C-alpha positions in Angstrom: -28.2 1.6 36.1 -28.8 4.4 38.6 -26.1 5.5 41.0 -28.1 4.2 44.0 -28.6 0.7 42.5 -26.9 -2.2 44.2 -25.1 -3.2 40.9 -23.4 0.2 40.3 -19.6 -0.3 40.7 -19.8 -4.1 40.7 -18.7 -6.6 38.0 -21.0 -9.0 36.3 -19.3 -11.9 38.1 -19.8 -10.3 41.5 -23.5 -9.8 40.8 -24.1 -13.5 39.9 -26.9 -12.4 37.5 -26.9 -15.6 35.4 -26.6 -17.9 38.4 -29.3 -16.1 40.4 -31.8 -15.4 37.6 -30.9 -17.4 34.5 -30.6 -14.1 32.5 -27.6 -13.2 30.5 -26.3 -9.7 30.0 -25.6 -9.7 26.3 -24.5 -6.0 25.9 -24.1 -2.8 27.8 -24.7 0.6 26.4 -22.5 3.2 27.9 -22.7 6.8 26.7 -22.6 6.5 22.9 -20.8 3.1 22.9 -22.2 -0.4 22.8 -20.1 -3.1 24.5 -21.2 -6.5 23.1 -20.8 -9.6 25.2 -19.3 -8.0 28.3 -17.1 -10.4 30.2 -17.5 -11.5 33.8 -14.9 -8.8 34.9 -17.0 -6.0 33.3 -18.0 -3.4 35.9 -21.4 -1.8 35.6 -21.4 2.0 36.2 -24.2 4.5 36.8 -25.7 5.5 33.5 -25.2 2.1 31.9 -28.0 0.3 30.1 -27.7 -3.4 30.5 -29.2 -5.4 27.6 -30.4 -8.8 28.9 -31.9 -12.0 27.4 -34.0 -14.4 29.4 -37.5 -15.4 30.3 -39.9 -12.7 31.5 -39.7 -14.1 35.0 -35.9 -14.2 34.8 -35.7 -10.6 33.5 -37.9 -9.4 36.4 -35.6 -11.2 38.9 -32.6 -9.7 37.2 -34.0 -6.2 37.5 -34.7 -6.7 41.2 -31.2 -8.1 41.7 -29.5 -5.2 39.8 -31.7 -2.7 41.7 -31.1 -4.3 45.1 -34.6 -5.4 46.0 
């Protein structure tokens, strides 16, 4: 997640990733910590790495959604 991405500063629920793409965010890596199964109220921040599970097409859609395309 880059600072200029649409998802930075928003919760997983606000982004509707699963609803819009069918992809699940199963973990987030932040600095040296791994947050498994982040809840809907988890806020993505610049520098986070979102670990997702889904179909190749769904993952592409999720990347576009998180980026803001």
